[in-house]
N, C-alpha and C positions, 0 to 999 in steps of 0.2 A: 813653799808649796809642797806638800808631800807628794812624792813620786814612788809608785811601786812598779813592778815588772808586769802587772796584768794590763791588757789592753782596755782603756776605759772609754774608747770612742774618741772623737776629735771634734773640736769646734774652734771658732775664730776667737774665742776668749783665753785660749791656751797661750801660755808664755814659754812652755817647754813641751816639746813632743818627746814622748818616751817610746818612739817607734822609728824605724826607717822611713825616710820619705824623700821626695824630690820637689824642690822649691823652684819655681820659674818667675822671672820678672819679664814684663812686656815693655817694649819701646814706646815711650809716650809721644804724643805729637807736640810740636813746638807751641809753647804757651800754655800747655797743660799742666796744672799744679798737682796732679795725681799721678801715682805709678800703680799700675796693676800687677797683681801676683796670683799664683796658684800654688797650692800644695797638694801632692799626691802621695798617698800611703804606698810604701814600697811594695806591699802585697796586694795591691788594688782593694783595700777595704774601705776606701773612700777618698774623698778629695773636697777641697774647698778653694774658694777664690775671693778676692776682695780687691781693695785699693787703699793706698795710703798717701798721704800728703808728702810731697817731696821733702819737706823739713822733717818728716817723721821717720825717714828711712834709717834703720839702725846703723850704727857705725860699723858693725861687722860686715855689712853689705855695701856701705858707701863707697869704698875704694873701688870695688868692681863696677859699680853703677854710676861713677862720677861723670863719665862721658854722656850717658843718657840723661843724668839730671841736668848737666849743662845744656844739653839738646833741648829739653823740656822748657828750660829757663829762656831760650831765645824767643824772639818775637815771631808770631805765626806770620805766614806770607800774607801780603796785602789782600790777595784774592780770596783768602779764607781756606784754601786747599794746602794740606801738608805735603811735603815731598814724600814720595814713595821709596 
């Protein structure tokens, strides 16, 4: 993928971001097969958010998120309410 120093905007299809950013992940509920995330441009030029299946979490983040992934893979409480 050609990368230059010019800011070309951002979208969820990008595999590489050529700008400073903050990436956040959000704690899933037990039994949830998805992990939500958001990416914010370092200079507030935009943001995006989405979710990914637990099996699709990139290896580079898997080590830091392994506890949350394990939490999401537990069974939800029988009353249907997740712990807070």
